[in-house]
C-alpha angles and dihedrals in degrees: 000000000000121000123244120238119243132202135203139187110264117241089004095157090070090060097052114097105175111016093179094060124094107250098025115240116243125210123208111196124216087235088079087076088062094049104110096200093048092047091056093055118108111258092248091055090051088055090049090052092055090047091052090051089055091047090050090057089058098042103045088258095294126108135157122268090245113127097194093049092048092047090055092046094055094038094242122159100196126062116274112236097222092168091060093047089050091047094056088043096242086126128033136187117261109239129203125241090278093055093252120140118243100235121158092201102051091152093062097095092047092049095049089050089053093053091048093045097120104357147050112258132197113233092239090067091056089055093049098045101038093042101223134110124283097243090059092047091048090051092053091048090049090055090051092048090050089052089055098240100103131053128196133215128185122213110181107300093346123093114203127196132195138173118257126190117247117243090234107088095214091052090046091052091052091050091050090050090051091050091052091049091050089059091060100042112102095214091051091048089053091053091050090051090049090052090053092048092050092048093053100038113133088220106030120199115273091248093066102033108131094010117133111256120236103261100213093049091055091046092054094059 
């Protein structure tokens, strides 16, 4: 059974005032007003951040990476942008004693690479083919972009992703080897076939209606 991923508030110890009280008291410093990344957050996300700090005080600063569950716990009506809070490093992933992230979908980065193998793909197709939520897909893609092997392009409301070769020749060679291996793996082949089926469906799912189809996938049919 796969493990769930957990999150925590980064540098949370600095926010705790009286740890021996129940509930624990939380301090919010005036310096937060000078935090550029925090200042750029939408107002609703700032509220979510405060709510997550309060939740952290009641859960030993560890809570599941489950947006709906968290939203209910902090009495929020609008969706919590966990990706954004992770990006500005307000939140971080809880790691085990070996420093490995607890992520229940560890194959996600490999699978997205497979679907982008020779084409540019809109993020909505990843969601439909892989069968997980968009925040998790976006997080995997963000890791790949940070690694310098994926580039993004926005076209109106659609976000497209494609593989790019690293400048380092050794890294590029490894990526090419991975791409060759993906071609031979039966599970990856099944995902590619599913992508083609979704692209050519007479009645596509609502999540991809109007989305640009990956050109090379269509051309291979």
